[in-house]
Short mmCIF file of the C-alpha atoms (twelve columns), coordinates in Angstrom:
data_MODEL
# 
_entry.id   MODEL 
# 
loop_
_atom_site.group_PDB 
_atom_site.id 
_atom_site.type_symbol 
_atom_site.label_atom_id 
_atom_site.label_alt_id 
_atom_site.label_comp_id 
_atom_site.label_asym_id 
_atom_site.label_seq_id 
_atom_site.Cartn_x 
_atom_site.Cartn_y 
_atom_site.Cartn_z 
_atom_site.pdbx_PDB_model_num 
ATOM 1   C CA . MET A 1   -32.055  -198.439 -179.812 1 
ATOM 2   C CA . GLU A 2   -33.209  -195.533 -180.506 1 
ATOM 3   C CA . GLU A 3   -32.864  -194.763 -176.455 1 
ATOM 4   C CA . ASP A 4   -29.872  -195.173 -176.803 1 
ATOM 5   C CA . ASN A 5   -29.512  -192.906 -179.817 1 
ATOM 6   C CA . LYS A 6   -30.917  -190.177 -178.190 1 
ATOM 7   C CA . TYR A 7   -29.332  -187.084 -177.734 1 
ATOM 8   C CA . VAL A 8   -28.647  -185.355 -174.230 1 
ATOM 9   C CA . ASP A 9   -27.750  -181.654 -174.778 1 
ATOM 10  C CA . PRO A 10  -24.460  -180.947 -172.853 1 
ATOM 11  C CA . GLU A 11  -25.554  -177.541 -171.623 1 
ATOM 12  C CA . SER A 12  -28.444  -179.231 -170.314 1 
ATOM 13  C CA . ILE A 13  -25.985  -181.381 -167.587 1 
ATOM 14  C CA . TYR A 14  -24.624  -178.698 -166.390 1 
ATOM 15  C CA . THR A 15  -27.781  -176.146 -165.722 1 
ATOM 16  C CA . ASN A 16  -29.232  -179.446 -163.674 1 
ATOM 17  C CA . ILE A 17  -25.889  -179.331 -161.708 1 
ATOM 18  C CA . ASP A 18  -25.892  -175.762 -160.652 1 
ATOM 19  C CA . ASP A 19  -29.327  -175.656 -159.520 1 
ATOM 20  C CA . TYR A 20  -28.498  -178.287 -157.773 1 
ATOM 21  C CA . LYS A 21  -25.745  -176.566 -156.177 1 
ATOM 22  C CA . ASN A 22  -28.448  -173.628 -155.632 1 
ATOM 23  C CA . GLN A 23  -30.617  -175.383 -153.882 1 
ATOM 24  C CA . PRO A 24  -30.624  -175.051 -150.050 1 
ATOM 25  C CA . SER A 25  -29.403  -177.518 -147.756 1 
ATOM 26  C CA . VAL A 26  -31.423  -179.395 -145.058 1 
ATOM 27  C CA . HIS A 27  -30.177  -177.350 -142.109 1 
ATOM 28  C CA . GLU A 28  -30.751  -173.791 -144.491 1 
ATOM 29  C CA . ARG A 29  -34.092  -175.606 -144.856 1 
ATOM 30  C CA . SER A 30  -34.800  -176.116 -141.109 1 
ATOM 31  C CA . CYS A 31  -33.915  -172.646 -140.364 1 
ATOM 32  C CA . GLN A 32  -36.088  -171.222 -143.316 1 
ATOM 33  C CA . ASP A 33  -38.864  -173.515 -141.505 1 
ATOM 34  C CA . THR A 34  -37.906  -171.749 -138.364 1 
ATOM 35  C CA . LYS A 35  -38.164  -168.540 -139.373 1 
ATOM 36  C CA . LEU A 36  -41.205  -168.848 -140.788 1 
ATOM 37  C CA . GLN A 37  -42.694  -170.595 -137.798 1 
ATOM 38  C CA . LYS A 38  -41.393  -167.564 -135.420 1 
ATOM 39  C CA . ARG A 39  -42.856  -164.316 -137.917 1 
ATOM 40  C CA . GLY A 40  -46.230  -166.576 -138.028 1 
ATOM 41  C CA . TYR A 41  -45.974  -166.963 -134.425 1 
ATOM 42  C CA . GLU A 42  -45.298  -163.044 -134.597 1 
ATOM 43  C CA . ALA A 43  -48.576  -162.488 -136.720 1 
ATOM 44  C CA . ALA A 44  -50.304  -164.718 -133.974 1 
ATOM 45  C CA . SER A 45  -49.525  -162.085 -131.632 1 
ATOM 46  C CA . GLU A 46  -49.797  -159.022 -133.826 1 
ATOM 47  C CA . GLY A 47  -53.572  -160.956 -134.475 1 
ATOM 48  C CA . ARG A 48  -54.035  -161.392 -129.905 1 
ATOM 49  C CA . GLN A 49  -52.816  -157.438 -129.827 1 
ATOM 50  C CA . ALA A 50  -54.917  -157.015 -132.339 1 
ATOM 51  C CA . CYS A 51  -57.607  -158.497 -130.511 1 
ATOM 52  C CA . SER A 52  -56.712  -157.497 -127.005 1 
ATOM 53  C CA . GLY A 53  -57.191  -153.663 -128.968 1 
ATOM 54  C CA . ASN A 54  -60.693  -153.705 -129.488 1 
ATOM 55  C CA . PRO A 55  -62.263  -153.273 -125.406 1 
ATOM 56  C CA . ALA A 56  -60.419  -150.006 -125.729 1 
ATOM 57  C CA . ALA A 57  -62.340  -148.658 -129.174 1 
ATOM 58  C CA . VAL A 58  -65.764  -149.980 -127.441 1 
ATOM 59  C CA . CYS A 59  -64.325  -147.582 -124.813 1 
ATOM 60  C CA . LEU A 60  -63.774  -145.155 -126.714 1 
ATOM 61  C CA . GLY A 61  -66.642  -145.314 -128.712 1 
ATOM 62  C CA . LEU A 62  -69.010  -145.480 -125.532 1 
ATOM 63  C CA . LEU A 63  -66.924  -142.376 -124.098 1 
ATOM 64  C CA . CYS A 64  -67.731  -140.525 -127.327 1 
ATOM 65  C CA . VAL A 65  -71.697  -141.225 -126.854 1 
ATOM 66  C CA . LEU A 66  -71.753  -140.159 -123.848 1 
ATOM 67  C CA . LEU A 67  -69.995  -137.247 -124.068 1 
ATOM 68  C CA . LEU A 68  -72.158  -135.990 -126.890 1 
ATOM 69  C CA . ALA A 69  -75.151  -137.394 -124.893 1 
ATOM 70  C CA . VAL A 70  -73.784  -134.956 -122.695 1 
ATOM 71  C CA . ILE A 71  -73.645  -131.735 -124.973 1 
ATOM 72  C CA . ILE A 72  -77.337  -132.458 -126.405 1 
ATOM 73  C CA . GLY A 73  -77.848  -132.408 -122.601 1 
ATOM 74  C CA . LEU A 74  -76.791  -129.854 -122.234 1 
ATOM 75  C CA . GLY A 75  -78.087  -127.325 -125.122 1 
ATOM 76  C CA . ILE A 76  -81.638  -128.636 -124.778 1 
ATOM 77  C CA . LYS A 77  -80.857  -127.473 -121.091 1 
ATOM 78  C CA . HIS A 78  -79.209  -124.291 -122.584 1 
ATOM 79  C CA . ASP A 79  -82.520  -124.192 -124.866 1 
ATOM 80  C CA . SER A 80  -84.593  -124.317 -122.380 1 
ATOM 81  C CA . GLY A 81  -83.012  -121.400 -120.011 1 
ATOM 82  C CA . ARG A 82  -82.816  -119.166 -122.835 1 
ATOM 83  C CA . ASP A 83  -86.803  -119.582 -123.352 1 
ATOM 84  C CA . GLN A 84  -87.553  -119.549 -119.188 1 
ATOM 85  C CA . LEU A 85  -85.396  -116.348 -119.206 1 
ATOM 86  C CA . GLN A 86  -87.083  -114.810 -122.560 1 
ATOM 87  C CA . ARG A 87  -90.811  -115.165 -120.837 1 
ATOM 88  C CA . GLY A 88  -88.838  -113.767 -117.537 1 
ATOM 89  C CA . TYR A 89  -88.012  -110.683 -120.184 1 
ATOM 90  C CA . ASP A 90  -91.603  -110.712 -121.430 1 
ATOM 91  C CA . ASN A 91  -92.760  -111.061 -118.636 1 
ATOM 92  C CA . MET A 92  -91.552  -108.175 -117.180 1 
ATOM 93  C CA . THR A 93  -92.235  -105.969 -120.372 1 
ATOM 94  C CA . LYS A 94  -95.851  -106.550 -120.228 1 
ATOM 95  C CA . GLU A 95  -95.035  -105.657 -116.174 1 
ATOM 96  C CA . ARG A 96  -93.267  -102.615 -117.113 1 
ATOM 97  C CA . ASP A 97  -95.937  -101.207 -120.314 1 
ATOM 98  C CA . ARG A 98  -98.972  -102.336 -117.205 1 
ATOM 99  C CA . LEU A 99  -96.906  -100.107 -114.313 1 
ATOM 100 C CA . LEU A 100 -96.285  -97.189  -117.334 1 
ATOM 101 C CA . ASP A 101 -100.373 -97.484  -117.546 1 
ATOM 102 C CA . ILE A 102 -101.098 -96.760  -114.504 1 
ATOM 103 C CA . ASN A 103 -98.087  -94.435  -113.631 1 
ATOM 104 C CA . ASN A 104 -99.699  -92.356  -117.214 1 
ATOM 105 C CA . ASN A 105 -103.733 -92.910  -115.472 1 
ATOM 106 C CA . LEU A 106 -101.915 -91.204  -111.680 1 
ATOM 107 C CA . THR A 107 -100.330 -88.553  -113.508 1 
ATOM 108 C CA . LEU A 108 -104.103 -87.713  -115.093 1 
ATOM 109 C CA . GLU A 109 -105.663 -88.105  -111.595 1 
ATOM 110 C CA . ARG A 110 -102.917 -86.004  -110.615 1 
ATOM 111 C CA . ASP A 111 -103.604 -83.622  -113.188 1 
ATOM 112 C CA . GLN A 112 -107.272 -83.737  -113.134 1 
ATOM 113 C CA . LEU A 113 -107.111 -83.291  -109.188 1 
ATOM 114 C CA . GLN A 114 -104.172 -80.168  -109.316 1 
ATOM 115 C CA . SER A 115 -106.665 -79.106  -111.282 1 
ATOM 116 C CA . SER A 116 -109.885 -79.603  -108.903 1 
ATOM 117 C CA . TYR A 117 -107.785 -77.580  -106.079 1 
ATOM 118 C CA . ASP A 118 -107.114 -75.069  -108.595 1 
ATOM 119 C CA . ASN A 119 -110.507 -74.678  -109.120 1 
ATOM 120 C CA . LEU A 120 -111.837 -74.577  -105.173 1 
ATOM 121 C CA . THR A 121 -108.739 -72.987  -104.459 1 
ATOM 122 C CA . MET A 122 -110.330 -69.605  -106.279 1 
ATOM 123 C CA . GLU A 123 -113.609 -70.304  -105.051 1 
ATOM 124 C CA . ARG A 124 -112.729 -70.202  -101.503 1 
ATOM 125 C CA . ASP A 125 -110.908 -67.040  -102.577 1 
ATOM 126 C CA . ALA A 126 -113.812 -65.614  -103.868 1 
ATOM 127 C CA . ILE A 127 -115.458 -67.060  -101.001 1 
ATOM 128 C CA . GLN A 128 -113.505 -64.941  -98.506  1 
ATOM 129 C CA . GLN A 129 -113.426 -62.016  -100.517 1 
ATOM 130 C CA . LYS A 130 -117.037 -62.213  -100.211 1 
ATOM 131 C CA . LEU A 131 -117.198 -62.524  -96.404  1 
ATOM 132 C CA . VAL A 132 -114.434 -59.755  -96.184  1 
ATOM 133 C CA . THR A 133 -116.144 -56.846  -97.954  1 
ATOM 134 C CA . PRO A 134 -118.773 -57.101  -95.266  1 
ATOM 135 C CA . LEU A 135 -116.236 -57.075  -92.376  1 
ATOM 136 C CA . PHE A 136 -114.711 -54.481  -93.761  1 
ATOM 137 C CA . THR A 137 -117.397 -52.293  -94.109  1 
ATOM 138 C CA . VAL A 138 -118.593 -53.355  -90.197  1 
ATOM 139 C CA . PHE A 139 -114.959 -52.522  -89.271  1 
ATOM 140 C CA . LEU A 140 -115.706 -49.743  -91.792  1 
ATOM 141 C CA . PHE A 141 -119.421 -48.633  -89.124  1 
ATOM 142 C CA . GLU A 142 -117.278 -49.703  -86.302  1 
ATOM 143 C CA . GLU A 143 -114.530 -46.784  -86.766  1 
ATOM 144 C CA . ARG A 144 -116.940 -43.797  -88.253  1 
ATOM 145 C CA . CYS A 145 -120.009 -45.168  -86.469  1 
ATOM 146 C CA . PHE A 146 -122.431 -44.139  -89.750  1 
ATOM 147 C CA . LYS A 147 -125.991 -42.380  -88.365  1 
ATOM 148 C CA . GLY A 148 -128.333 -44.179  -88.521  1 
ATOM 149 C CA . TRP A 149 -126.948 -48.059  -87.845  1 
ATOM 150 C CA . LYS A 150 -127.267 -49.465  -84.558  1 
ATOM 151 C CA . LYS A 151 -125.397 -52.006  -83.442  1 
ATOM 152 C CA . PHE A 152 -127.518 -55.178  -81.905  1 
ATOM 153 C CA . GLY A 153 -125.794 -58.779  -81.226  1 
ATOM 154 C CA . SER A 154 -123.421 -59.472  -83.888  1 
ATOM 155 C CA . SER A 155 -125.584 -57.480  -86.729  1 
ATOM 156 C CA . TYR A 156 -126.275 -53.666  -88.201  1 
ATOM 157 C CA . TYR A 157 -129.354 -52.281  -88.373  1 
ATOM 158 C CA . TYR A 158 -129.734 -49.043  -90.493  1 
ATOM 159 C CA . PHE A 159 -133.092 -47.706  -90.142  1 
ATOM 160 C CA . SER A 160 -134.494 -45.349  -93.094  1 
ATOM 161 C CA . ASN A 161 -136.540 -41.719  -93.014  1 
ATOM 162 C CA . GLY A 162 -137.705 -42.001  -96.424  1 
ATOM 163 C CA . ARG A 163 -140.310 -44.355  -98.509  1 
ATOM 164 C CA . LYS A 164 -139.370 -46.696  -101.240 1 
ATOM 165 C CA . ASN A 165 -141.437 -49.720  -102.763 1 
ATOM 166 C CA . TRP A 166 -140.218 -53.041  -101.945 1 
ATOM 167 C CA . ALA A 167 -137.369 -53.710  -104.685 1 
ATOM 168 C CA . GLU A 168 -136.273 -50.132  -104.352 1 
ATOM 169 C CA . SER A 169 -135.634 -50.474  -100.622 1 
ATOM 170 C CA . ARG A 170 -133.749 -53.896  -100.778 1 
ATOM 171 C CA . GLN A 171 -131.429 -52.655  -103.648 1 
ATOM 172 C CA . TYR A 172 -130.570 -49.546  -101.416 1 
ATOM 173 C CA . CYS A 173 -129.584 -51.952  -98.764  1 
ATOM 174 C CA . ARG A 174 -128.016 -53.921  -101.092 1 
ATOM 175 C CA . GLU A 175 -125.264 -50.872  -102.216 1 
ATOM 176 C CA . MET A 176 -124.689 -50.698  -98.722  1 
ATOM 177 C CA . GLY A 177 -123.686 -53.949  -98.094  1 
ATOM 178 C CA . ALA A 178 -125.991 -55.261  -96.190  1 
ATOM 179 C CA . ASP A 179 -129.977 -56.284  -97.437  1 
ATOM 180 C CA . LEU A 180 -133.922 -56.069  -95.759  1 
ATOM 181 C CA . VAL A 181 -133.415 -57.080  -92.240  1 
ATOM 182 C CA . ILE A 182 -134.026 -61.347  -91.512  1 
ATOM 183 C CA . ILE A 183 -136.227 -61.608  -87.923  1 
ATOM 184 C CA . ASN A 184 -134.547 -64.938  -86.489  1 
ATOM 185 C CA . SER A 185 -135.405 -64.111  -82.892  1 
ATOM 186 C CA . ARG A 186 -137.508 -62.365  -80.286  1 
ATOM 187 C CA . GLU A 187 -134.890 -60.096  -79.209  1 
ATOM 188 C CA . GLU A 188 -134.987 -58.608  -83.211  1 
ATOM 189 C CA . GLN A 189 -138.863 -58.251  -83.633  1 
ATOM 190 C CA . GLU A 190 -139.002 -56.397  -80.404  1 
ATOM 191 C CA . LEU A 191 -136.232 -54.475  -81.058  1 
ATOM 192 C CA . ILE A 192 -137.462 -52.803  -84.507  1 
ATOM 193 C CA . LYS A 193 -140.835 -52.607  -82.484  1 
ATOM 194 C CA . GLU A 194 -138.822 -49.797  -80.660  1 
ATOM 195 C CA . ALA A 195 -137.855 -48.594  -83.861  1 
ATOM 196 C CA . ASN A 196 -141.442 -48.172  -84.408  1 
ATOM 197 C CA . ILE A 197 -141.810 -47.476  -87.876  1 
ATOM 198 C CA . TYR A 198 -144.151 -48.672  -90.854  1 
ATOM 199 C CA . THR A 199 -141.146 -51.133  -93.128  1 
ATOM 200 C CA . TRP A 200 -140.393 -53.170  -95.180  1 
ATOM 201 C CA . ILE A 201 -138.542 -56.912  -93.792  1 
ATOM 202 C CA . GLY A 202 -136.975 -59.063  -96.613  1 
ATOM 203 C CA . LEU A 203 -140.041 -61.436  -96.072  1 
ATOM 204 C CA . SER A 204 -141.576 -62.248  -99.556  1 
ATOM 205 C CA . ASP A 205 -143.456 -65.556  -101.000 1 
ATOM 206 C CA . ALA A 206 -143.115 -63.849  -104.613 1 
ATOM 207 C CA . GLN A 207 -141.394 -66.906  -105.892 1 
ATOM 208 C CA . THR A 208 -144.259 -69.025  -104.801 1 
ATOM 209 C CA . GLU A 209 -147.316 -67.880  -103.327 1 
ATOM 210 C CA . GLY A 210 -147.842 -68.794  -99.341  1 
ATOM 211 C CA . ASN A 211 -143.640 -70.318  -99.594  1 
ATOM 212 C CA . TRP A 212 -142.956 -67.069  -97.414  1 
ATOM 213 C CA . LYS A 213 -138.588 -67.005  -97.555  1 
ATOM 214 C CA . TRP A 214 -136.189 -64.573  -96.157  1 
ATOM 215 C CA . VAL A 215 -133.601 -62.520  -98.713  1 
ATOM 216 C CA . ASP A 216 -131.563 -65.075  -98.401  1 
ATOM 217 C CA . GLY A 217 -133.663 -67.939  -98.797  1 
ATOM 218 C CA . SER A 218 -133.886 -69.549  -95.088  1 
ATOM 219 C CA . ARG A 219 -137.667 -70.259  -94.523  1 
ATOM 220 C CA . LEU A 220 -139.427 -69.026  -91.201  1 
ATOM 221 C CA . THR A 221 -138.325 -70.216  -87.964  1 
ATOM 222 C CA . THR A 222 -139.607 -67.595  -86.300  1 
ATOM 223 C CA . VAL A 223 -143.353 -66.151  -86.726  1 
ATOM 224 C CA . TYR A 224 -144.845 -63.113  -86.111  1 
ATOM 225 C CA . TRP A 225 -147.520 -62.620  -88.317  1 
ATOM 226 C CA . ARG A 226 -150.588 -59.993  -87.880  1 
ATOM 227 C CA . LYS A 227 -154.138 -62.345  -87.016  1 
ATOM 228 C CA . GLY A 228 -154.936 -63.578  -89.668  1 
ATOM 229 C CA . GLU A 229 -152.341 -62.614  -91.895  1 
ATOM 230 C CA . PRO A 230 -151.225 -63.291  -94.540  1 
ATOM 231 C CA . ASN A 231 -154.380 -63.639  -96.828  1 
ATOM 232 C CA . ASP A 232 -153.502 -62.011  -100.016 1 
ATOM 233 C CA . ALA A 233 -156.222 -59.454  -99.656  1 
ATOM 234 C CA . HIS A 234 -155.976 -57.240  -102.575 1 
ATOM 235 C CA . LYS A 235 -154.126 -60.024  -104.648 1 
ATOM 236 C CA . ASP A 236 -150.294 -59.975  -105.662 1 
ATOM 237 C CA . GLU A 237 -149.165 -59.547  -101.992 1 
ATOM 238 C CA . ASP A 238 -146.121 -60.957  -101.603 1 
ATOM 239 C CA . CYS A 239 -143.789 -58.512  -100.039 1 
ATOM 240 C CA . ALA A 240 -144.327 -58.011  -96.061  1 
ATOM 241 C CA . VAL A 241 -144.325 -55.078  -94.067  1 
ATOM 242 C CA . TYR A 242 -144.291 -54.279  -90.473  1 
ATOM 243 C CA . LEU A 243 -146.929 -52.599  -88.989  1 
ATOM 244 C CA . ASN A 244 -146.383 -49.572  -86.173  1 
ATOM 245 C CA . GLU A 245 -149.599 -50.161  -85.013  1 
ATOM 246 C CA . VAL A 246 -149.811 -52.868  -83.323  1 
ATOM 247 C CA . VAL A 247 -149.991 -53.077  -79.576  1 
ATOM 248 C CA . SER A 248 -148.623 -56.582  -79.704  1 
ATOM 249 C CA . LEU A 249 -145.342 -58.608  -81.267  1 
ATOM 250 C CA . ASN A 250 -147.371 -59.661  -84.507  1 
ATOM 251 C CA . THR A 251 -146.555 -57.707  -86.411  1 
ATOM 252 C CA . TRP A 252 -146.613 -58.564  -89.816  1 
ATOM 253 C CA . ASN A 253 -148.502 -58.256  -92.449  1 
ATOM 254 C CA . ASP A 254 -148.863 -58.920  -96.419  1 
ATOM 255 C CA . ILE A 255 -149.653 -55.753  -98.974  1 
ATOM 256 C CA . PRO A 256 -148.431 -55.930  -102.304 1 
ATOM 257 C CA . CYS A 257 -144.601 -55.076  -103.579 1 
ATOM 258 C CA . SER A 258 -145.264 -51.650  -105.327 1 
ATOM 259 C CA . TYR A 259 -146.443 -50.133  -102.116 1 
ATOM 260 C CA . GLU A 260 -144.724 -47.716  -100.695 1 
ATOM 261 C CA . ALA A 261 -142.881 -47.822  -96.792  1 
ATOM 262 C CA . GLY A 262 -140.186 -47.403  -95.179  1 
ATOM 263 C CA . TRP A 263 -136.842 -49.885  -94.929  1 
ATOM 264 C CA . ILE A 264 -134.575 -51.807  -92.828  1 
ATOM 265 C CA . CYS A 265 -131.285 -53.108  -93.637  1 
ATOM 266 C CA . GLU A 266 -129.012 -55.413  -91.750  1 
ATOM 267 C CA . LEU A 267 -125.525 -55.880  -91.763  1 
# 
């Protein structure tokens, strides 16, 4: 009874009726299910497409890695080439410096050689001047024919009339561009013998006793000493004289240089 007497709200009835009316029909539910299946297929298809895109991404990644490796390799190669160029530049710099040092040394040697050449040129000119002076004197003698000078072979001889000691006689000859006679051949010895004068010749051992030398520093090559001479009999007999009273060609005698005698100059 209590259930029969239970109150039923009329508005709820109408609400339920409305909810029933709003529910889709069987056909509509079938269409909705079809749409949901279609959407599921499309989602699955999209999923497959997404899955099928993974190899392309992998290839793209590999390409990026390969490109990065190429870039790194090119960078390493560039650095290696740069280092090689730097080493080449350093070597060229060292070679340049070495060549500059060689050039400086050659320049110094050239200057030294030039200086030596200039000195040798000056010495040559001085020697030529010395040679020209006696030659010029000879030319004057040939032109003027000074009295007392006699030409024999390639030399000129002056036979003095006065008397002096050995040093003074030699000084006289040197002031005339000549020197005391040097006898190097039999012909010269015979020429002096013809003059038949007691005269100094350019022979002395004043520097070293027993070491006879001519005034030009040369040693004896032809000897015409008188028998037993030189003997240094009176001590300090360091100069040679030509004896005019000897018959043979052996006429040389040693006497003190302070004695006086005539002299013969040779030019």
